[in-house]
N, C-alpha and C positions, 0 to 999 in steps of 0.2 A: 783492395782492394777487386782490379780487375782479374790477380791469380787467382787467388776468394773465392770470387763469379768461377771459374776458366773452371778449378776444384767441384767445385759447388755441380755445377752441367756435366760435370765427367763422372765427377760420383755418382750425382741422382742417374743416368743414363745406364754407365753402368748395374747397379741397383733395378731398375728396372726392368731390361734384359736377364739379370736374372730372375727377378722373381714372375719370365713366360715363364720358364721349366721348374721350377727348388723353393718350397720343397715339393718334395714327388709325392709326397703323402702329406693329413691334413698335419697340423699340429695348431695346440690349443694354445691359447694364449688367456687361465685361466683365470688372473690379476683382474686382462679389462678384459677379461668372452666373446671373443673372439678365435677363432680357429682358420689359418693363415698356410694357400696352398697355390706353387706355381695356377698361373691361371690358362697355361693348357694342359695339366694334367687336369683338373681341378675340367675341363670343358671337353677333355680326351670325348668323350659316346658324338657329344656336338660337331670336333672337329670332325670325326674318323666318318659320322654321312656331311660335311660340304665337299672334305674330298672327293670323299667315293660319288657325288653329287657331281663335281668339276672333270672328276677326270672321267664321266661317265657322256656326262651334256657338251666336253667341251675336246676331250681331247681324244677318244678310249672307244669312239661310239661301239654296238653289238656291230654295226653295220660294216663300219673297219675292219671286224677280228675276223668275219666271212668275207669279210674281199678277199682278204687275206689271203681262206678258207678254198679258196673256189680259183689259186692263182696256175699256173702256167705250169707253176714252180714243183709246189705242194702234190694235181694234180700229176707227175711224174715221179715222183718221190712214194704217196699212193701205190701207182703201180708197178710199180722196179720193188718194194718191198713187198705185196700182195702172189704178186711172179718169184722173188725168193723163195717164200713161203715152202707154193705148191712143190718148187722147185726141191725141196727140203723132203714134203713130206712123199709126192711122189715115187726119190729113193730113198726112200727109209720104209715106201711100202712094194716096190723092185727087191722080189722073188729074188733070191739068190739062186737059185738052180735056174734061171733062165743069164739066158749066153746076153755080155756089154754093150754086145755094141749095136741089137738095140734102142736103152737109156739113151745115146748123144740123138739118133732119130725122134725116136718117142718124147724127147726132151723141148728139143728145138720142134719139133711140133703143135707143141702144147705149150710152152712161148708164143711161138706167136698167133696160136689159136684166140689164150688168153689173155694179150694182152689187143690184141680188138676189141676181142667182145668190153675185157674191159675199161676201154677205151670208151663203150658205146657206154654201157651201163652207166657211165655217173657221171656224165651229168643229170639224166635221168633221176639218180637215187639223190645226184644233190639234191636239188628242183624239193625232189617229197622230202625232207629233213630239213628241212632248211627254215623254214616254218616253226619248226618243237624244234633247235635250235638255238632258234631264235630268241623263245619261247624261255627256254628252260634259263638259258643263257644273265645269268648276274655278276654283269659284271658288278654294280652296284655295292652287290654284295658282298661279293668276293672281297672287293679293296674295302670296305669298309670291316670285315672281318678281321685280315690283314692289321690291319691298323688299330682294330684294337687290341688285337695279340699280340703287340707290338709294347715289354718289355715299357717303363716311359724312359731311365736311360738308352736307352737300344733309338729311343724316339729322338729324342733329344740329342743321341750323336750325326744322324739324315741331316736333324734337322742345321744342328752347328757344323756339320762336314758345307749346306752347301747353299748356305745365307751368313762366315762365318765373318768375309768382307766386307760385308753389308752389318751384319751386325757394329763390327769395329769402329764403318764408318760412322755410324748415330753416336756410339758413344765417344771418337773426334768429337764428333757434330758436336755432344752436346758441352764440353770443354771450349771448342771456338767459341758460341753460342756465349756459352755460359762468359767469354773474355769479352762480348764482345756488350754483354750486357753492364759489365761492371767498369771498362770505357767509356761506357753511358752513362753509368749511376756519378763515378768520376767527376764528370764532365758539370752535367748538372750543380755535383756538388758545389765545384768551383765559382759555375754564374750564378751562384744564391749564394753566394761567402765572401 
């Protein structure tokens, strides 16, 4: 009796976990007049919305993203990129008939002057675009769209990669609980009989 109960507890949890994901598409059972589909595929849109809300409200807010964009490292990278592009354009526009010995001092002067001006302008530009960016940046919509765009097999794979140990524990726990219930049933039968 305990072995049968352990098997029933284990197999029930295995089937329950499988039914979270499968079948991916609705399957009609005409004899019973029902339609079966995995819980997660059936509720994919609601789950995507819930995940998006959790990401935006608890994990990664717009202000978090903006704070990273305001970091000195991003500012330095932006200034270096702009200076690199300007230097490239200056070299392209530099007349071929003009002596190249003048190119280095002009480039050096321009880089120094432009870097100072850029570093002065970035805080002002950043402040002016902050509200607009935060208003238009919709992490929730981005996350929800990405989750909804997942092929469900891909989504299942992600969940299995992340939670495979936990799901395996649930399966084994079903067997252990079944075994305990089996022993309790056996003890009750022995006591009664």
